[in-house]
N, C-alpha and C positions, 0 to 999 in steps of 0.2 A: 576435551571440552564437553560440557554437558548442556543439552538443550531442554528447557522445560516445555512440555506440550502446550500449545496454544489452547485457550478456552474455545468451546464450541461456537461461541458468538463471533470469534475472529473469522469464521468461514462464511458469515452472512454477507449479503451484497451491500454495497456502500453507495450512498449519494453524497456528493461533496458540493458545497456552495462556491467552489472556486470558479465556476462558470461566470459568476458575477464580478470576479476580480477583487482587488483590494478595496474597491469602493462599495462593497456589499453593505447592505443594511440588515439589521435583525428582522425587519418587516419583510424583506425579500425572502429570507430563509423561511420564515413562518408561512408566508403565502404559498410557497412551493410544496409544503408538507402534505396537503391532501393528495396530490398526484404522486408524490414520492411514496406515500402509503399505499395508494391504489396499485402501484406497479410492484409492490412487494419488497421494497428495500427495508433493511433493518437499521443501518447506520446512517446518521446525519453528521456530516463533517463541517465544522466552522473553520474556515481557512484563513490565510494571511489577510490582515487588514483590521483585526480587532484591537491590535496593540498600539499604544501611544508611541512607543519607540522600542526597537530591538535593544535588549539589555535591561531596560526598566520593566517592560512587560506590564505597564499599566493599561487602562482601557481608554479607547478613544471617546472623548466626552460627548461628541455629537451623536455617537451611536449608543453610548451607555452613560447617559447624563447622571444617573444615580450610582454609578460605579459598580461595585461588586454585586449589589442587589439586582441591578439590571441584567448582569451576566447570569446570575443564578436564576433569574426569572426566565431568561431565554432557554436555559437548559431544562428548567422545570416544564416549560411548554413543549419542548421536544420530547421529553419523557412522557408527558401526559397523553401524547398521541401514539405511544407504544414503541418509540425509537430508542436507540442508544446514541449517545452524543460523543463526538470525537473532536479534539481541539488541535489545530496546527500550532507548531512551535519550532523555533530555530535556536536551540540552546548553544551557549558559548559565544554568542554574538552580542555586540554592543555598538550602537551608532556613535560616531564621534561626538555628536551633540547630545547624547543621552545623559541623564543625571548620573548614571553609574560611571560612565567614562570620565565625566568632568569631576566628580566628587571622589571617585575611588580608582585613580590611575594605578594604584598598587595592585589591582586585580588583573591588569592587562598582561598579555603575553608580550614580551619584548625580545627582539632579535639581538644578536651579539653586539651590533653597533648601537643599541639603545633605541632603535626605531620600533614602532608598533607593527605588529603583523596584521596585514590587511586581508579580509575576506572579500575578494573582488566582486563576487556576484551581487552582494548586498551593500558593498562599500561600508562594511562594518569592521570594527576591530575584533581581534580574537582574544577571548578570555582564556586564562591558563587553567586547564582541567586538573592540575595538581595542586592548586592553591586552595587552602582550607576555606577561605572566605567565599571563593567562587563556588565551591562544592556546596556550602551551606546555603548560599543564595539560591541555587538551583533546587536544592532539596525543599526549601520553603515554597518555591514556585510550584513544584509538583504537588505539594500538600494543598496549596490554594486551588489549583486547577481541579484536582481530583476529589478533594474533600469539601472545600468551601463553595466552589462553583459547581461541583457534583458531576463533572465529566466522567465518562466511562472509558475513555481511551485518549491516547495522544498520537499525533502524527509528527514525528521528528523529521526535520527537513534541512537539507544543505549538504553540498559537497564537502564542506569543511569538517564534517563529522568523521570522515574516513581517516584523517591524519592531521597531525599537528607538529610543527617544528620544535626544536629545543627552545626552552625558555630561559632567558638571561636576566629576568627582572630581579634585581638584588633584594627587593622587598619580600620575595618568596623564600629566600634562604634555601634554595635547592641544594642538596648534596651534589647533584650533577644536573646540568641543563637538560639532559635526556629524561629526567623524571616526568616532564610534561608528556613526552611520547609514550613512556611506559605506563602512565596512569590514565591514559585516555579511555581504555576499556573499563577501568574501574569506575571512572566518572559515569559512564553510561550504564554500568551495572547499578550504580546508586539510583539513577533515575528509574530504571526498570524495577528494582526492588522496592523503592518508595511507592511507586504507583500501585504495585501489586500488594503492598502491605495495607493500603487503604481499600483497594478493591481487588480481591484475589483474581477476578476474571478480567482485569484491565487489559485493554488492547494497547500495545506499544508498537506502532508502525514506524519503520525506518525508511526514509526516502532520500538517498544521497544525490538527488538531482542529476540523473543521467550518467553517473559514474558507477564503477564497480564497488562492491561492498568490501570493507575491511573485515577480513575473516574473523579477527579477534573480537569484533563487536557483535557477531551473529548470535552468541548466547544471550545477549542483552536486549532481545526483541522477540516478539512472537508473530510479527508480520513483516516479511520483506516485500518489495514492490518492483515492478518493471521500471519505475523511476524515470519518468519523462521519456518514454520510448519514441523513436522516430518512425514508427510503423509497427505492423503486426509481426514481422520477422523478429524484431527485438523483443517483443512481448514473449514470443515462444522460446527464443534462445536464452534469454535471461531466466525464464522459468525453469528450463532444463538445467541450467548451470546452478541456480540457487537451490533447487530441490536436491541436486547432488551434494551440495555443501551442508544444508541444514536439515534435510530429510522432510518427511511428510507431516510431521507433527507441528511444524511451523507453517503458518499460512503464507501463501504467495499471492499478492494482489497484482492483477494484470494492469493496474492503473486505470485511469478514466478511459472509457471506450472511445471517446472523441480523439484520442491520440493514436488510434489504430488506423489501418487502411480503410478509406471511405468513411471514417469517423463512426463506424458502427459494426466493426468486426468483433462481435462477442465470441464468435467461434474460436478465435485464437486464444482466448483466455479460458473458456469453458473446456475446450478439448484437451488442454494440457494440465487441467486440474487447478487452475487459478481461481481466485475470488474475483467476481465481476464488480465493476463500479462505473460511475458516470458523474459528469459535472453539468448536466443539462440545466437550463434555466426555464422557469415557468412562472406566470403565463407568458405566452409569446409576446415579445416586445418589451418585457420587463427588465431587460439588461442591455448593456451597450454592445454586446457581442452577439449579434443575431444568429451566428452560425451554431451557437449552443442552444438555441431555442428548441424546446420539445414541441414540434408541430404535431398535429393529429396523425400524419403519416409516420413520423418517427415514433410516436407513442405506441403504435401497433407493433413496430419492430422491437422496441424495448420490452413491451409486455410479453411478446413471444419468448425472448431470450431469458428474461429474468425468471419466467415460469419454468422454462426448461432447465435452467441452472438449479433452481430450488428443487425440482423433481429429481434430478440426478445427484447433486451435491458431490461431483467428482473431485472437488477440492479436498474432500476428506477421504479419498481413496489412496491406494498405493501406486505412486508414479513409477512405472517400469522403464526407467531411462536406459536400462541395460539391453533392451530388446532391439532397439533401432539406433543406427548411427546417423546423426544429423548431417554428417558430411558426405556419406556415400549412399545411403538408402534413398531411393526415389520411388514414389513421391515422399516428401518429408512426412515422417510418421511419429506419433506419440501414443503411448499405451498406458492405461490405468486399470488396475484390478480393484474391484469393489464388490463386496457381498457375493463372491463366487463368479461374477460376470467379468468379462473383459471389455474395455471400451477403447476404441481406436479413433484417432483423429488424423486425417490425411490432408495435406495442404499442397497445392500447386496452382499455377495460373490456369492450366487445363491438363487433364489426365484421362487417358482411356487405356484400359488393360487390366491385368491381374494385380491385386494387392495381397500381400501375405499377412495372415493374422497369426502372430507369434505369441508364445507364452500361454497357450491353452493347455488344459489338462487332457489326458487321454480319454476323451468322451465326445459326445456329439453336442453341438451348439446350434441354436437358432440365431441367424444373423439378420440384423435389420439396420436400416438408416433411421436412427432414432430422432433425428431432427424432423424428417418429413414423413415418418410412419410407413416406410417402404420395406417390405419383406425382401431379403436378399438370399434366402435359401438356408441351407445348413452346411456346416463344416465339421470335420472331426479332428481333434487335437492329436499331437501337440502343436501342429502348425497346419493351418488350412489356408485356402486362397479363394477369392471371389473376383469375378469380372465386374468392373465398375467403370463409370464415366462420370466425371464431375468437373466443375469449375470452382476455383478458390478453395473449397474445403468439402470434406465428406466426414460425417461423424457416424461411427458404426458401434453397435452393441452386439456382443456375442454372449448369448445367455444359455447356460447349460440346460439341456433337456431333462 
């Protein structure tokens, strides 16, 4: 399998409007952009709620009364403020009451008994990824999103993307029902290739909604994601696993920080070389979910971590997953090599004692807590140790003298 390197822009921090939920309005997105820019984010994500119906993928008239022109205007305004724009999408889905499902039942995936295959999370029907009409419908949607609406990236979403059952729809004339299973990766390759043919640096993020990734789909994306983690532990373990599968040239997104411990654990993403992101809402009181409001107190925290992330850009370093075992080494440790320095991230509820710095060259290094600007002395490679005491996390830089 061959993985195409992600563009440099894939490693830039992400703000997503999902904090407003499906009821978001374009004005809410645009109103938040000044503080999004102030904090240093590069990507602006327009999430679920823009579409008239899954399957048809038209625009909600109350949000985009002038149709395509209004969507293009939204993207143009995002671009005018220096951002890149990303659009959420759930391919291969169709609402039972969608025009596609009603007028083109021949595109649906059918089970052996003739029943429709349900995607339970959204109560949608599954379209067959091996059907030529389905493939062309999705190709034209990618062209519209990336060329006509001028988005710079896509966020593909849904557990259903990982696997599909055999298709028995007689209208498809499959040589074997398993063609739908075998052609799933080809379907997503079509989306990936089409997006990149329009914009070579297109971002294609894959979010399988809390589930593991289908390995055969990994070459057809340039950003994996922690995918709805239930805390910081999952952010870190998913990152370690996915980096082992797709390597460092594919970006790993730690998902919205609001899904981490305490809703603000940026350290768990930054320390493992993940891309940081958020779904905060602003101004305070502008959304129905107040726990996502970016209060002045939270803004200071966000500013600190986005600045630190952009200063180090460890997401573009070499993740050294071979140096520490996540099951046996204590405290939990992750290491990254970048530009000759080594970066270590330690995680524990509380820890006091020696930590070992592995993977060093045979030379002397200056060691520091780079989050807090504290000098921790010097060590000599190939393995040194320092006495530390911390709660939750400790981020260390070992810089060669």
